[in-house]
SEMITI-441731 format. One record per residue (C-alpha): residue number from 1; residue in one letter; x, y, z. Coordinates in steps of 0.5 Angstrom, whole numbers, plus 2048, in hexadecimal, padded with zeros to 3 digits. Example, Ala and Ser with C-alpha at 12.3 -4.5 7.8 and 13.67 -1.06 7.14 Angstrom:
[1 A [819 7F7 810]]
[2 S [81B 7FE 80E]]
This chain:
[1 M [800 800 800]]
[2 K [802 807 7FE]]
[3 V [7FF 80D 801]]
[4 F [7FF 814 7FD]]
[5 L [7FD 81A 801]]
[6 L [7FC 820 7FC]]
[7 G [7FA 826 800]]
[8 I [7F8 82C 7FC]]
[9 D [7F7 832 800]]
[10 G [7F0 835 800]]
[11 L [7ED 831 7FB]]
[12 T [7E6 831 7FB]]
[13 F [7E0 82D 7F7]]
[14 K [7DE 834 7F5]]
[15 I [7E3 835 7F1]]
[16 L [7E4 82D 7EF]]
[17 E [7DD 82C 7ED]]
[18 P [7DC 831 7E8]]
[19 L [7E3 830 7E4]]
[20 I [7E2 828 7E4]]
[21 A [7DB 82A 7E1]]
[22 K [7DE 82E 7DB]]
[23 G [7E3 828 7DA]]
[24 H [7E9 82C 7DD]]
[25 L [7EB 826 7E2]]
[26 P [7EB 81F 7E0]]
[27 G [7EF 81D 7E6]]
[28 F [7EB 820 7EB]]
[29 S [7E5 81D 7E7]]
[30 R [7E8 816 7E7]]
[31 L [7E9 817 7EF]]
[32 M [7E1 819 7F0]]
[33 Q [7DF 813 7EB]]
[34 E [7E3 80E 7EE]]
[35 G [7E5 810 7F5]]
[36 A [7E1 812 7FB]]
[37 W [7E1 81A 7FC]]
[38 G [7DE 81F 801]]
[39 I [7DE 825 806]]
[40 L [7E5 825 80A]]
[41 R [7E3 829 810]]
[42 S [7E9 82E 812]]
[43 T [7EB 830 819]]
[44 V [7E9 836 81D]]
[45 P [7EB 83B 81B]]
[46 P [7EC 838 813]]
[47 I [7F3 83B 812]]
[48 T [7F9 838 80F]]
[49 P [7FE 836 814]]
[50 A [7F9 833 819]]
[51 A [7F5 82F 814]]
[52 W [7FB 82C 811]]
[53 M [7FE 82A 817]]
[54 S [7F7 827 819]]
[55 I [7F7 823 813]]
[56 A [7FE 821 814]]
[57 T [7FD 81F 81C]]
[58 G [7F6 81D 81C]]
[59 L [7F6 822 822]]
[60 K [7F2 829 824]]
[61 P [7F6 82F 823]]
[62 A [7F7 830 82B]]
[63 K [7FA 829 82B]]
[64 H [7FF 82A 826]]
[65 G [801 831 828]]
[66 V [7FF 835 821]]
[67 L [7F9 83A 821]]
[68 D [7FB 83F 81C]]
[69 F [801 842 818]]
[70 L [803 846 81E]]
[71 E [804 844 825]]
[72 V [803 849 82A]]
[73 H [807 849 831]]
[74 W [805 84E 837]]
[75 Q [80B 851 83A]]
[76 D [80B 857 83F]]
[77 N [804 859 83C]]
[78 Q [807 859 835]]
[79 I [806 854 830]]
[80 R [80B 851 82C]]
[81 L [809 84E 825]]
[82 S [80D 848 822]]
[83 P [80C 844 81B]]
[84 V [80A 83D 81C]]
[85 T [80E 838 818]]
[86 R [80C 832 81B]]
[87 R [808 82E 820]]
[88 K [80A 82E 827]]
[89 S [808 827 829]]
[90 G [804 821 826]]
[91 A [807 81B 821]]
[92 A [806 81D 81A]]
[93 V [804 817 815]]
[94 W [80B 817 812]]
[95 D [80E 816 819]]
[96 I [809 810 81B]]
[97 L [80A 80D 814]]
[98 S [812 80E 814]]
[99 G [811 80A 81B]]
[100 Y [80E 804 818]]
[101 G [813 804 813]]
[102 R [80F 807 80D]]
[103 R [813 80B 808]]
[104 V [810 812 807]]
[105 A [811 818 803]]
[106 V [80E 81F 806]]
[107 A [80E 825 802]]
[108 N [80C 82C 803]]
[109 V [807 82B 808]]
[110 P [806 832 80C]]
[111 C [809 833 813]]
[112 T [80E 82D 812]]
[113 Y [815 831 813]]
[114 P [81A 82F 815]]
[115 P [818 828 812]]
[116 D [818 822 816]]
[117 P [81D 81C 816]]
[118 V [818 817 812]]
[119 N [819 811 80F]]
[120 G [81A 814 808]]
[121 I [81A 81B 806]]
[122 M [817 821 808]]
[123 V [816 828 805]]
[124 S [814 82E 809]]
[125 G [80E 832 807]]
[126 F [80B 839 808]]
[127 S [80E 83C 80F]]
[128 T [815 83A 80D]]
[129 P [819 841 80D]]
[130 S [81C 840 806]]
[131 E [81F 83C 801]]
[132 A [825 83D 804]]
[133 S [823 83A 80B]]
[134 P [825 832 80C]]
[135 F [81E 830 80A]]
[136 T [81F 828 808]]
[137 Y [820 822 80B]]
[138 P [825 81F 80A]]
[139 V [829 826 809]]
[140 D [82D 823 803]]
[141 F [826 823 7FF]]
[142 Q [825 82A 7FF]]
[143 Q [82C 82A 7FB]]
[144 E [829 825 7F6]]
[145 L [822 829 7F6]]
[146 F [826 82F 7F4]]
[147 S [82A 82C 7EF]]
[148 L [824 829 7EB]]
[149 V [81F 82F 7ED]]
[150 P [824 835 7ED]]
[151 D [81E 83A 7ED]]
[152 Y [81A 836 7F3]]
[153 R [815 83A 7F7]]
[154 I [812 838 7FD]]
[155 D [80C 83D 7FD]]
[156 I [80B 844 7FA]]
[157 T [80B 84A 7FF]]
[158 K [805 84E 802]]
[159 A [808 854 7FF]]
[160 E [808 850 7F8]]
[161 Q [801 84E 7F9]]
[162 Y [7FE 854 7FB]]
[163 A [802 859 7F6]]
[164 E [7FF 85E 7F2]]
[165 Y [802 85B 7EB]]
[166 G [7FC 858 7E9]]
[167 D [7F9 851 7E8]]
[168 A [7FD 84E 7E2]]
[169 E [804 850 7E6]]
[170 L [801 84C 7EC]]
[171 L [7FF 846 7E8]]
[172 S [805 846 7E5]]
[173 L [809 846 7EC]]
[174 V [804 840 7EE]]
[175 H [805 83C 7E8]]
[176 R [80D 83D 7E8]]
[177 M [80D 83B 7F0]]
[178 T [808 835 7EE]]
[179 D [80D 833 7E8]]
[180 T [813 832 7ED]]
[181 R [80E 82E 7F2]]
[182 I [80C 829 7ED]]
[183 R [813 828 7EB]]
[184 L [815 826 7F2]]
[185 L [80F 821 7F2]]
[186 H [812 81E 7EC]]
[187 L [819 81E 7EF]]
[188 I [816 81A 7F5]]
[189 L [811 815 7F2]]
[190 A [817 813 7ED]]
[191 R [81A 810 7F3]]
[192 N [813 80B 7F3]]
[193 N [815 808 7FA]]
[194 W [810 80C 7FE]]
[195 D [80B 809 802]]
[196 F [808 810 804]]
[197 V [808 816 800]]
[198 F [805 81D 803]]
[199 F [806 822 7FE]]
[200 T [802 829 7FF]]
[201 M [801 82F 7F9]]
[202 V [7FF 836 7FC]]
[203 G [7FE 83A 7F6]]
[204 S [7F7 839 7F6]]
[205 D [7F6 83D 7FD]]
[206 R [7FB 842 7FA]]
[207 L [7F6 843 7F4]]
[208 Q [7EF 842 7F7]]
[209 H [7F0 848 7FC]]
[210 P [7F1 84E 7F7]]
[211 L [7EE 84A 7F1]]
[212 W [7E8 847 7F4]]
[213 R [7E3 84B 7F0]]
[214 D [7E6 84A 7E9]]
[215 L [7E7 842 7EB]]
[216 T [7E0 841 7ED]]
[217 S [7DD 845 7E7]]
[218 S [7DA 842 7E1]]
[219 T [7E0 843 7DD]]
[220 P [7E6 843 7E1]]
[221 S [7ED 845 7DE]]
[222 T [7F1 840 7DA]]
[223 Q [7F7 840 7DE]]
[224 L [7F3 840 7E4]]
[225 V [7F0 839 7E2]]
[226 D [7F7 837 7DF]]
[227 Y [7F9 837 7E6]]
[228 Y [7F4 832 7E8]]
[229 R [7F5 82E 7E2]]
[230 R [7FC 82D 7E5]]
[231 L [7FA 82A 7EB]]
[232 D [7F5 825 7E7]]
[233 E [7FC 823 7E4]]
[234 V [7FF 822 7EB]]
[235 V [7F9 81E 7ED]]
[236 L [7FA 819 7E7]]
[237 Q [801 819 7E8]]
[238 A [7FF 816 7EF]]
[239 M [7FA 811 7ED]]
[240 D [7FF 80F 7E8]]
[241 W [805 80E 7ED]]
[242 L [800 80A 7F2]]
[243 G [7FE 805 7EC]]
[244 D [7F9 800 7EF]]
[245 D [7FC 7FF 7F6]]
[246 G [7FB 806 7F9]]
[247 L [7F7 80B 7FC]]
[248 L [7F6 812 7FA]]
[249 L [7F3 818 7FF]]
[250 V [7F3 81F 7FC]]
[251 L [7F1 824 801]]
[252 S [7F1 82B 803]]
[253 D [7F2 82E 80A]]
[254 H [7EC 832 809]]
[255 G [7E7 835 804]]
[256 F [7E5 83C 801]]
[257 R [7E0 840 800]]
[258 G [7DF 848 7FE]]
[259 A [7DE 84E 802]]
[260 D [7DC 855 800]]
[261 R [7DB 858 807]]
[262 L [7E1 859 80D]]
[263 Y [7DF 85A 814]]
[264 N [7E5 85E 818]]
[265 I [7E5 85A 81E]]
[266 N [7EA 85E 822]]
[267 Q [7E7 865 820]]
[268 L [7E1 862 823]]
[269 Q [7E5 861 82A]]
[270 A [7E8 867 829]]
[271 N [7E1 86B 829]]
[272 Y [7E0 868 830]]
[273 G [7E6 86A 832]]
[274 W [7E9 862 833]]
[275 T [7EE 863 82E]]
[276 R [7F3 869 82E]]
[277 V [7F5 86C 827]]
[278 K [7FC 86F 827]]
[279 P [7FC 876 826]]
[280 A [7FF 877 81F]]
[281 I [7FA 872 81C]]
[282 R [7F5 876 820]]
[283 F [7F7 87C 81D]]
[284 K [7F8 879 816]]
[285 N [7F1 876 816]]
[286 S [7EE 87D 819]]
[287 L [7F1 880 813]]
[288 I [7EF 87B 80E]]
[289 S [7E8 87C 811]]
[290 L [7E8 883 810]]
[291 L [7EA 884 809]]
[292 G [7E5 87E 807]]
[293 K [7E0 883 80A]]
[294 L [7E3 889 806]]
[295 R [7E3 884 800]]
[296 L [7EB 884 800]]
[297 G [7EC 87D 802]]
[298 N [7F0 87C 7FC]]
[299 I [7F6 881 7FF]]
[300 A [7F5 87E 806]]
[301 E [7FB 879 805]]
[302 T [7FF 87F 802]]
[303 V [7FE 884 808]]
[304 Y [7FF 87E 80D]]
[305 S [806 87C 80A]]
[306 R [808 884 80B]]
[307 V [806 884 812]]
[308 I [809 87E 815]]
[309 P [810 87D 815]]
[310 R [813 878 810]]
[311 S [816 874 815]]
[312 K [810 873 819]]
[313 K [80B 872 812]]
[314 A [810 86D 810]]
[315 R [80F 869 817]]
[316 L [807 86A 816]]
[317 A [807 868 80F]]
[318 S [80A 861 811]]
[319 E [804 860 815]]
[320 R [802 85A 817]]
[321 L [7FC 85C 81A]]
[322 F [800 85D 821]]
[323 A [803 863 81E]]
[324 S [7FC 866 81F]]
[325 I [7FA 864 826]]
[326 A [7FD 866 82D]]
[327 V [7FD 85F 830]]
[328 S [7FF 861 837]]
[329 D [7FA 866 837]]
[330 S [7F4 862 835]]
[331 K [7F0 85D 838]]
[332 M [7EF 859 832]]
[333 W [7F1 858 82B]]
[334 A [7EF 854 825]]
[335 L [7F4 850 820]]
[336 T [7F2 850 819]]
[337 Y [7F4 852 812]]
[338 A [7F0 856 80D]]
[339 G [7EB 851 80A]]
[340 S [7EC 84C 80F]]
[341 A [7E6 847 810]]
[342 F [7E7 847 818]]
[343 A [7EA 84B 81D]]
[344 S [7EE 849 824]]
[345 L [7EC 84D 82A]]
[346 F [7F1 84E 82F]]
[347 F [7F1 851 836]]
[348 S [7F6 855 83A]]
[349 P [7F8 850 840]]
[350 S [7F6 855 845]]
[351 I [7EF 855 843]]
[352 P [7EA 851 847]]
[353 A [7E6 84B 844]]
[354 A [7E0 84E 846]]
[355 E [7E1 854 843]]
[356 Q [7E4 850 83D]]
[357 E [7DD 84D 83C]]
[358 K [7D9 853 83C]]
[359 I [7DD 856 837]]
[360 L [7DD 850 833]]
[361 A [7D5 850 834]]
[362 T [7D5 857 831]]
[363 I [7D9 856 82B]]
[364 T [7D5 850 829]]
[365 A [7CF 853 82A]]
[366 E [7D2 859 825]]
[367 L [7D4 854 820]]
[368 L [7CE 850 820]]
[369 A [7C9 856 81F]]
[370 M [7CD 857 819]]
[371 D [7CD 850 816]]
[372 V [7D5 850 816]]
[373 V [7D5 84A 81A]]
[374 N [7CF 845 81C]]
[375 P [7CF 841 823]]
[376 E [7D3 83B 820]]
[377 G [7D8 83F 81E]]
[378 V [7DA 842 825]]
[379 F [7DF 83E 829]]
[380 T [7E0 840 831]]
[381 G [7E1 83C 837]]
[382 N [7DF 835 836]]
[383 T [7DD 835 82F]]
[384 L [7E4 838 82E]]
[385 H [7E8 833 832]]
[386 S [7E4 82D 82E]]
[387 A [7E6 830 827]]
[388 L [7ED 831 829]]
[389 G [7EE 82B 82D]]
[390 L [7F0 82E 833]]
[391 E [7ED 82A 839]]
[392 K [7EE 830 83E]]
[393 P [7F2 836 83D]]
[394 G [7F8 837 842]]
[395 V [7FB 83E 844]]
[396 D [800 83D 83F]]
[397 W [7FB 83D 839]]
[398 E [7FD 842 834]]
[399 G [7F8 841 82F]]
[400 P [7F1 845 82D]]
[401 Q [7EC 845 832]]
[402 A [7E7 845 82D]]
[403 L [7E6 844 825]]
[404 M [7E1 847 820]]
[405 L [7E0 844 81A]]
[406 A [7DC 848 815]]
[407 S [7D6 846 811]]
[408 P [7D6 848 809]]
[409 P [7D6 84D 806]]
[410 W [7DA 850 80C]]
[411 A [7E2 84F 80E]]
[412 F [7E6 853 813]]
[413 Q [7EB 859 813]]
[414 G [7F0 85A 818]]
[415 R [7F3 861 818]]
[416 P [7EF 866 81B]]
[417 R [7EC 86B 817]]
[418 S [7E7 870 81B]]
[419 D [7E3 872 814]]
[420 R [7E2 86A 812]]
[421 L [7DF 866 817]]
[422 V [7DC 863 811]]
[423 Q [7DE 863 80A]]
[424 T [7DC 860 803]]
[425 I [7E1 85D 7FE]]
[426 E [7E2 85A 7F8]]
[427 T [7E1 852 7F9]]
[428 V [7E7 84F 7FC]]
[429 G [7E8 848 7FE]]
[430 T [7E8 846 805]]
[431 H [7E9 83F 809]]
[432 D [7E3 83B 80B]]
[433 M [7E2 834 80F]]
[434 E [7E0 830 809]]
[435 G [7E6 82D 805]]
[436 C [7E6 827 801]]
[437 L [7E9 820 801]]
[438 L [7E9 81B 7FB]]
[439 V [7EB 814 7FC]]
[440 W [7ED 80F 7F7]]
[441 G [7F1 808 7F6]]
[442 K [7F1 801 7F8]]
[443 G [7EB 7FF 7FD]]
[444 V [7E7 806 7FC]]
[445 K [7DF 806 7FC]]
[446 A [7DD 80B 7F6]]
[447 G [7D8 811 7F8]]
[448 P [7D7 817 7FC]]
[449 F [7D8 817 804]]
[450 E [7D2 815 808]]
[451 N [7D5 81B 80D]]
[452 P [7DB 820 80D]]
[453 A [7E1 81D 80F]]
[454 S [7E6 822 813]]
[455 V [7ED 824 813]]
[456 Y [7EF 820 819]]
[457 D [7ED 819 815]]
[458 I [7F2 819 810]]
[459 T [7F8 817 814]]
[460 P [7F4 811 817]]
[461 T [7F1 80F 810]]
[462 V [7F8 80F 80E]]
[463 L [7FA 80A 814]]
[464 Y [7F4 806 813]]
[465 A [7F6 805 80B]]
[466 F [7FD 802 80D]]
[467 D [7F9 7FE 813]]
[468 L [7FD 802 818]]
[469 P [7FB 803 81F]]
[470 Q [7F7 80A 821]]
[471 E [7FA 80F 826]]
[472 S [7F6 80F 82C]]
[473 D [7F6 817 82C]]
[474 F [7F3 818 825]]
[475 D [7ED 81D 824]]
[476 G [7EB 819 81E]]
[477 R [7E9 812 81C]]
[478 P [7EB 80E 816]]
[479 L [7E6 80F 810]]
[480 T [7E5 807 810]]
[481 G [7DE 808 80C]]
[482 L [7E2 80A 806]]
[483 F [7E5 804 805]]
[484 T [7E3 7FD 803]]
[485 F [7E9 7F9 807]]
[486 Q [7E8 7F9 80E]]
[487 H [7EE 7F9 813]]
[488 Q [7EE 7F8 81B]]
[489 I [7EE 7FF 81E]]
[490 R [7F4 7FF 823]]
[491 I [7F6 804 828]]
[492 H [7FD 806 82A]]
[493 D [7FE 80A 831]]
[494 R [804 80E 82F]]
[495 A [806 80F 837]]
[496 T [806 808 839]]
[497 G [807 804 832]]
[498 A [801 800 833]]
[499 I [7FD 7FE 82D]]
[500 W [7F6 7FB 82E]]
[501 E [7F0 7F9 829]]
[502 Q [7EA 7FE 828]]
[503 E [7E4 7F9 828]]
[504 A [7DF 7FF 829]]
[505 Q [7DF 807 828]]
[506 V [7E3 809 82F]]
[507 S [7E1 810 831]]
[508 D [7E6 815 833]]
[509 S [7E5 815 83A]]
[510 V [7E5 80D 83A]]
[511 R [7EB 80D 836]]
[512 R [7EF 812 83B]]
[513 K [7ED 80E 841]]
[514 I [7F0 808 83D]]
[515 N [7F6 80C 83C]]
[516 H [7F7 80E 843]]
[517 L [7F6 807 846]]
[518 L [7FB 804 841]]
[519 R [800 80A 843]]
[520 E [7FF 808 84B]]
[521 A [800 800 849]]
[522 Q [807 802 847]]
């Protein structure tokens, strides 16, 4: 048995099905005709780093330690932000398989820097500092890669993704990056001795954010459709490599949808006095608001650039949102991005729990009143802990105290603007919870899923296909109903090393009691 996980960042049936119907994607069409397919529910929140690590580990975000692109640390009533480059805990599927002697090849999975020492090859993906970093295992594979693919790129930059040079240039950049990634895949598959391949493509996400309106129109541009044709070619290549004795899972970390309205949640909090905006930003916002009322808004930035010293303006322009917020003077703030489908709400450690609850109740009421969120999109207290896999947050918990998932057609805006609590924009793409999973190969029952699967189910399903034990701490389950074959499910307790057969479904509470008794017996 060989297993190939082909990850496609942000892939959604909203894109696939119209392109299949027009005959553009014969590989995906074959997957849906011959294999099983359905919705793959993402993490809460549906964000790339958390979701890919949950796919790889079978664990919820708080268990593997990756919640966002940035990690928040409190120190002396100030925050320090650090980029997230890898998980903090939890064994990934490639580690587990390596431990059982399987040969693995893993490439371009986000948040895998530095690479793990696997039984095979690993090439780090998004979150790697640069192509100059040591991003492969073994180290000498990097030299081999560059000798055959000298222009190899891990990803395009955010600056390139959102630069104002036009859609054609962005598409060209993504196509060139994708070309180097496909050449890496050829290099890996040429060795043809792998039991397991996990290969991820990210260009889809990079295009769907800014070009969603074009992509979902009745006549998307040829160059845009060509990108998905290239993904289709990779699907066909994977099917050919697997042959008659393999299993292919094509999956995404989250789905996508359109958004044409932005809600500035930090400005809402500033209006109530809970979030303090830095003086220079307040001045800029007031200036823009005044000039807007005088119908002179187009010169606001020019005036601002002459009033604010150049060095200070440069710092503000670097602007992650925290260049705008005086954190030490704020009771709370929201971590979100322009056009993001969610907002993470953080409180100063000095704010009592009772006051936090009152503030969250007010914010929730404001958002519900405008249909920015629905009740199922509000995660606080126990619902937040359950979604993240956090059994009981301790005093050292530095994650959010609440999460808000925006409802269509809304998305969030992070940087406070006193003149823009709500903004109507041209439609952009943003994440949603419904990604996709297509399963093809030996022993797969053809047809749509009866129920949505979860990102937490992927690693358990891979282990089930290999007839290997499940880990006792998994949050997901093997998708046994997709297959004609049946394996006895065995459970491995990492702490004790014990393995037992699962005769029936075991609840989490019973499983914890069993693990506790096993540890005591040692």
